[in-house]
C-alpha positions as CSV (number, residue, x, y, z in Angstrom):
1,M,68.6,139.4,114.2
2,S,70.6,136.2,112.6
3,H,72.4,136.3,109.2
4,I,71.1,132.9,107.4
5,L,72.5,132.1,104.1
6,M,70.4,129.6,101.6
7,V,72.2,127.7,98.8
8,G,70.2,126.6,95.8
9,A,70.1,125.2,92.9
10,G,68.5,126.9,89.8
11,A,65.6,124.6,89.3
12,H,62.0,124.8,90.3
13,G,62.2,121.0,92.0
14,H,65.1,122.6,93.8
15,V,63.8,126.2,94.6
16,N,59.9,126.2,94.8
17,P,60.1,123.7,97.8
18,H,62.2,125.8,99.9
19,L,60.4,129.2,99.8
20,P,57.5,128.4,102.8
21,V,60.6,127.6,104.6
22,I,62.5,131.2,103.9
23,A,59.5,133.1,104.2
24,E,58.8,132.0,107.8
25,L,62.5,132.5,108.2
26,V,62.0,136.4,107.2
27,E,58.4,136.5,109.1
28,R,60.6,135.6,112.2
29,G,63.0,138.6,111.9
30,H,66.1,136.6,110.4
31,R,68.1,138.0,107.7
32,V,68.2,135.5,104.7
33,S,70.8,135.8,101.7
34,Y,69.6,133.3,98.9
35,A,72.4,132.2,96.7
36,I,70.7,131.4,93.1
37,P,71.1,132.1,89.4
38,R,69.2,135.7,88.2
39,S,66.7,133.8,86.3
40,F,65.5,132.9,89.8
41,A,66.2,135.8,91.4
42,E,62.8,137.5,91.1
43,V,60.8,134.3,93.2
44,V,63.2,134.2,95.9
45,A,63.1,138.0,96.5
46,S,59.1,137.4,96.8
47,T,59.5,135.1,100.2
48,G,62.0,138.8,101.4
49,A,65.1,137.1,101.2
50,T,67.8,139.2,99.4
51,P,69.1,137.3,96.4
52,L,72.6,136.5,96.3
53,V,73.2,136.4,92.5
54,H,75.9,134.0,90.8
55,T,77.0,132.8,87.6
56,S,75.9,129.0,86.6
57,H,77.0,126.5,84.3
58,L,73.4,124.4,85.4
59,P,70.9,124.5,82.3
60,D,68.9,127.6,82.5
61,E,65.0,126.5,82.0
62,T,63.8,129.9,81.1
63,R,66.4,129.7,77.7
64,D,64.7,126.3,76.6
65,E,67.8,124.2,78.2
66,Q,66.8,120.7,79.2
67,W,68.3,118.8,81.9
68,P,70.1,115.9,81.3
69,S,68.4,112.3,82.3
70,E,71.7,110.1,82.4
71,P,72.2,110.1,86.3
72,I,76.6,110.4,86.0
73,E,76.0,113.2,83.3
74,G,73.4,114.8,86.1
75,M,75.6,113.7,89.1
76,S,78.5,115.6,87.2
77,I,77.1,118.7,86.2
78,F,75.7,119.2,90.0
79,A,79.5,118.7,91.3
80,E,81.3,121.3,88.8
81,D,78.8,123.7,89.6
82,A,79.7,123.8,93.1
83,A,82.8,124.1,92.2
84,H,82.6,127.1,90.0
85,V,79.9,128.7,92.6
86,F,82.2,128.6,95.8
87,P,84.2,131.1,95.1
88,Q,81.9,133.5,94.2
89,L,80.0,132.9,97.7
90,E,82.8,133.0,99.6
91,A,84.3,136.3,97.9
92,A,80.5,138.1,98.3
93,L,80.3,137.3,102.3
94,E,83.7,137.6,103.2
95,G,82.9,141.2,105.0
96,D,79.2,139.5,105.7
97,R,79.4,136.4,107.2
98,P,76.4,134.0,107.7
99,D,75.6,132.8,111.7
100,L,73.9,129.4,109.7
101,V,73.8,128.1,106.1
102,L,70.8,126.4,104.9
103,Y,71.2,124.2,101.4
104,D,69.5,122.2,98.8
105,I,70.6,118.6,98.4
106,T,72.7,119.9,95.3
107,G,73.5,122.9,97.0
108,Y,77.4,121.6,97.1
109,A,79.2,125.3,97.8
110,G,76.9,125.8,100.7
111,R,78.1,122.8,102.5
112,A,81.4,123.6,101.6
113,L,81.2,127.4,102.4
114,A,79.9,126.1,106.1
115,H,83.0,123.7,106.1
116,R,85.4,126.7,105.3
117,W,84.1,129.0,108.2
118,G,83.1,126.6,110.7
119,L,79.3,127.5,110.8
120,P,76.4,125.5,111.7
121,L,74.6,123.8,108.9
122,V,71.2,122.3,107.8
123,Q,70.2,120.9,104.6
124,L,66.5,121.7,103.4
125,S,65.8,118.1,101.2
126,P,63.3,118.0,99.1
127,S,63.3,114.6,98.0
128,M,63.7,110.9,99.7
129,V,66.5,110.9,102.0
130,A,69.2,107.9,102.9
131,W,68.7,105.5,105.2
132,E,70.4,102.7,107.0
133,G,71.5,100.0,104.3
134,Y,70.9,102.7,101.8
135,E,73.9,101.4,99.6
136,E,72.7,97.9,99.6
137,D,69.3,98.2,99.1
138,M,69.4,100.4,96.6
139,G,72.0,98.2,94.6
140,E,70.0,97.7,91.4
141,A,69.2,101.5,91.1
142,L,72.8,102.3,91.9
143,A,74.2,99.7,89.3
144,F,75.3,102.8,87.2
145,R,78.3,103.3,89.7
146,R,80.0,100.5,88.1
147,D,80.5,102.7,85.2
148,P,83.7,103.8,84.6
149,R,82.3,107.3,84.5
150,Y,81.5,107.3,87.8
151,A,85.1,106.4,88.8
152,E,86.2,109.6,87.3
153,Y,83.5,112.0,88.7
154,E,84.0,110.2,92.3
155,H,88.0,111.1,91.4
156,R,86.7,114.8,90.5
157,F,84.6,115.7,92.9
158,T,87.2,114.1,95.8
159,A,89.8,116.7,94.3
160,W,87.8,119.3,95.0
161,L,86.8,118.3,98.3
162,Q,90.5,118.0,99.5
163,S,91.5,121.3,98.2
164,L,89.4,122.7,100.3
165,G,90.5,120.5,103.4
166,I,87.2,118.7,103.2
167,D,88.0,114.7,104.7
168,L,84.7,113.6,103.3
169,D,83.9,111.0,100.2
170,P,81.3,112.3,97.7
171,D,78.8,110.2,98.9
172,S,78.8,111.2,102.7
173,F,79.3,115.1,101.6
174,S,76.0,115.0,99.4
175,G,74.4,112.5,100.9
176,R,75.1,112.4,104.6
177,P,74.0,116.0,105.6
178,P,74.8,116.5,109.5
179,R,71.4,118.0,110.5
180,C,68.3,118.0,107.6
181,V,64.9,118.9,107.4
182,V,62.8,116.7,105.0
183,L,60.4,118.3,103.1
184,I,58.6,115.7,101.6
185,P,55.6,113.3,102.3
186,R,56.8,110.8,104.9
187,A,55.0,108.3,103.2
188,L,57.1,108.9,99.9
189,Q,60.2,107.9,101.9
190,P,61.5,104.2,101.1
191,H,62.7,102.9,104.0
192,A,61.2,105.3,106.4
193,D,61.7,103.2,110.1
194,K,65.7,103.1,109.3
195,V,66.4,106.9,108.6
196,D,67.9,108.5,111.6
197,D,65.4,110.6,113.4
198,S,68.3,112.3,115.1
199,V,69.5,114.1,112.3
200,H,65.8,114.2,110.0
201,T,62.9,115.7,110.8
202,F,60.1,115.1,108.1
203,V,57.7,118.3,107.9
204,G,56.1,117.7,104.9
205,P,55.5,120.1,101.7
206,S,54.1,123.4,103.2
207,L,51.8,123.9,100.5
208,D,49.5,126.2,102.3
209,R,52.5,128.8,102.3
210,R,53.1,128.9,98.4
211,P,52.4,132.0,97.3
212,H,48.9,132.5,95.1
213,Q,49.0,130.5,91.7
214,G,45.2,131.5,90.4
215,D,42.5,129.5,90.7
216,W,40.9,126.8,88.6
217,P,37.2,126.5,87.3
218,A,34.9,123.9,89.1
219,P,34.6,121.3,85.9
220,E,31.5,119.9,84.7
221,K,32.8,116.4,84.4
222,P,35.7,114.5,86.7
223,L,39.1,115.9,85.3
224,V,42.0,114.6,84.7
225,L,45.7,116.7,84.8
226,V,48.1,115.4,82.9
227,S,51.9,117.0,83.7
228,L,55.6,115.8,83.0
229,G,56.5,118.8,84.9
230,S,59.0,121.5,83.8
231,A,62.1,119.6,82.4
232,Y,60.9,116.5,80.5
233,T,58.3,118.3,78.3
234,D,59.4,117.4,74.9
235,R,57.1,114.3,74.8
236,A,54.4,115.1,71.9
237,E,54.0,111.3,71.3
238,F,53.3,110.7,74.8
239,F,50.5,113.8,74.7
240,R,48.9,112.2,71.8
241,T,48.9,108.8,74.0
242,C,46.7,110.4,76.4
243,V,44.7,111.9,73.9
244,E,43.5,108.7,72.6
245,A,43.5,107.3,76.0
246,F,41.3,109.9,77.7
247,G,39.5,111.7,74.6
248,P,37.0,108.6,74.3
249,L,35.7,109.2,78.1
250,P,33.1,111.7,79.3
251,W,36.0,113.6,81.5
252,Q,37.4,116.7,81.1
253,V,40.9,116.2,80.0
254,V,44.2,119.3,80.7
255,I,47.0,119.0,79.2
256,A,50.1,121.1,80.0
257,I,52.4,120.6,77.0
258,G,55.2,122.9,79.0
259,R,58.0,125.0,76.4
260,H,59.3,122.0,74.2
261,T,56.3,120.7,72.6
262,D,54.2,122.5,69.6
263,P,50.8,121.7,69.9
264,A,50.6,120.8,66.4
265,D,52.6,118.0,67.0
266,V,49.9,116.4,69.3
267,G,47.4,116.8,66.7
268,E,43.6,116.7,66.7
269,L,41.5,117.3,70.1
270,P,38.2,115.9,70.9
271,P,36.3,118.7,72.4
272,N,36.6,117.6,76.3
273,V,40.6,117.7,75.4
274,E,42.4,121.4,76.1
275,L,46.5,121.9,75.8
276,H,48.3,125.0,78.1
277,R,51.9,125.6,78.1
278,W,51.7,126.1,82.2
279,V,48.7,125.1,84.4
280,P,48.2,126.2,88.1
281,Q,49.3,123.1,89.0
282,L,48.1,122.9,92.5
283,A,44.9,124.5,91.9
284,V,43.9,122.3,89.0
285,L,44.4,119.6,91.6
286,R,42.1,120.2,93.7
287,R,39.6,120.1,91.0
288,A,40.9,117.0,89.8
289,S,40.0,113.5,90.1
290,A,43.2,112.1,88.8
291,F,46.4,112.7,87.9
292,V,48.8,111.4,85.4
293,T,52.6,112.8,86.3
294,H,55.9,112.0,85.6
295,A,56.5,111.6,89.6
296,G,59.1,114.4,90.5
297,M,58.6,114.9,94.1
298,G,56.8,118.4,93.7
299,G,53.9,117.1,91.8
300,C,53.8,113.8,94.0
301,S,53.6,115.6,97.4
302,E,50.9,117.9,95.8
303,G,49.1,114.8,94.4
304,L,48.9,113.4,97.9
305,Y,48.4,116.8,99.7
306,E,45.3,117.1,97.5
307,G,44.3,113.8,97.8
308,V,44.3,112.8,94.0
309,P,45.3,109.2,92.8
310,M,48.4,109.3,90.5
311,I,49.0,107.4,87.2
312,A,53.0,107.9,87.3
313,V,54.8,107.7,83.9
314,P,58.5,108.7,85.0
315,Q,61.4,110.2,82.7
316,A,64.2,110.3,84.4
317,V,66.4,110.3,87.7
318,D,64.6,110.2,91.1
319,Q,60.9,109.5,89.3
320,F,61.3,105.8,89.2
321,G,61.5,105.4,93.0
322,N,58.8,107.8,93.9
323,A,56.4,105.9,90.9
324,A,57.3,102.8,92.8
325,M,56.2,104.5,96.1
326,L,53.1,105.5,95.1
327,Q,52.0,102.1,94.0
328,E,53.8,101.0,97.0
329,I,51.3,103.0,99.0
330,G,48.4,102.4,97.8
331,V,47.4,105.8,95.9
332,G,49.0,105.1,92.3
333,V,50.0,103.2,89.6
334,H,53.5,103.3,88.0
335,L,53.9,102.6,84.6
336,P,57.2,102.9,82.8
337,A,57.1,104.8,79.7
338,E,57.4,102.2,76.8
339,E,54.5,100.8,78.6
340,A,51.7,103.7,78.8
341,T,49.8,102.7,76.0
342,A,46.2,104.1,75.3
343,D,44.8,101.2,77.0
344,R,47.0,101.1,79.7
345,L,46.7,104.7,81.2
346,R,42.8,104.2,80.4
347,E,42.7,101.0,82.5
348,A,44.7,102.3,85.1
349,L,42.1,105.7,85.3
350,L,39.1,103.8,85.7
351,Q,40.8,101.4,87.8
352,L,42.4,104.2,90.5
353,T,39.3,106.4,90.4
354,G,37.1,103.1,91.0
355,S,38.5,102.5,94.0
356,A,37.1,103.0,97.1
357,Q,40.3,101.8,98.8
358,V,42.7,104.1,97.2
359,A,40.1,107.2,97.7
360,A,40.5,106.3,101.6
361,R,44.3,106.0,101.5
362,L,44.5,109.4,100.1
363,K,42.4,110.8,102.6
364,A,44.5,109.2,106.1
365,I,47.8,110.8,104.0
366,S,46.2,114.5,103.0
367,E,45.3,114.6,106.8
368,E,48.9,113.4,107.9
369,L,50.4,116.0,105.6
370,R,48.2,119.0,106.9
371,S,49.5,118.2,110.3
372,A,53.4,117.5,109.8
373,G,54.3,121.1,110.5
374,G,55.3,122.4,107.4
375,A,57.6,125.6,106.8
376,A,56.8,126.7,110.7
377,A,58.3,123.1,112.0
378,A,61.5,123.6,109.9
379,A,62.3,127.3,110.7
380,D,61.8,125.8,114.8
381,V,64.9,123.4,113.5
382,V,66.6,126.1,112.3
383,E,66.8,128.1,115.4
384,A,67.5,125.3,117.2
385,Q,70.9,125.0,115.3
386,L,71.1,128.8,115.7
387,R,71.1,128.3,119.5
């Protein structure tokens, strides 16, 4: 039985996609230690892995702490947290070293520990990966790198890497893994034809292996789900706009407002609109005819898996690229937040749900996802590295 270390990050979008892979490895007889803040220990333990609890400086979603939307600030907190977590893991595992390290795209301490101890290393990516020519193709999106604060971030990150004897620049260390299992639909990967398939294996999301989230009753009318995920929910004005857009339609409107919006701030609701703090999203999407989403990779993957057309209103970080991809592949409409008026939202809903071409494209992608391999294919890659 091999001992595998998984180094994650305390955020739903950086934990949930990995859990089926971890469960598969445990079922195959491997012992998995999962490094994670205490607030995620229980869900990690549900896979059969042993939580290796450490302290973290990342925002704690269970205490209503919100993530920064500014890219340099977001990158900086992950780098700073890695320097905080690394010595904790090194000390905790000194007498029980793993045979292989798995790590999330932000689990930098995992890659550093693998380097320190000369261990095989596999990244589990819940988002798009870099491709040949990534920096050139992403020039406009990476314009923030011209900000002097980015040079300061690089300097601090480089100094930490050098202190560990790692001769890589921050971009290579964080974005160019030696081996990577990609847990997203290949359809959402920009320039998929330029991704190095000798390094990256696309297995898609393992949504058939997700712990049971409950069910959702069959609607009497077409159902539209509105959700901005777990991190960007302080958006009462946007939810009011959705009520204005969809309330007059003969639809059932389900809005997940999250932890940061007061229902009273959304205002009076027509009888076909309901607000919830949380919904079992995958179960609702199985019943849905449309999905208004912030275009986080998890939500995009679930929408594609269930074949639901999406109106993407991105809020931060990679969501802008995901929204553009949904529109590019013909399964969604990208509406920048400042353009998401009631009229535009209603128009997008009717356009998407009335299109036979959109329905056919969604059917093909859903079938592709269900045959991509999922957790079993991911575990095969890991075991090959162990051998």
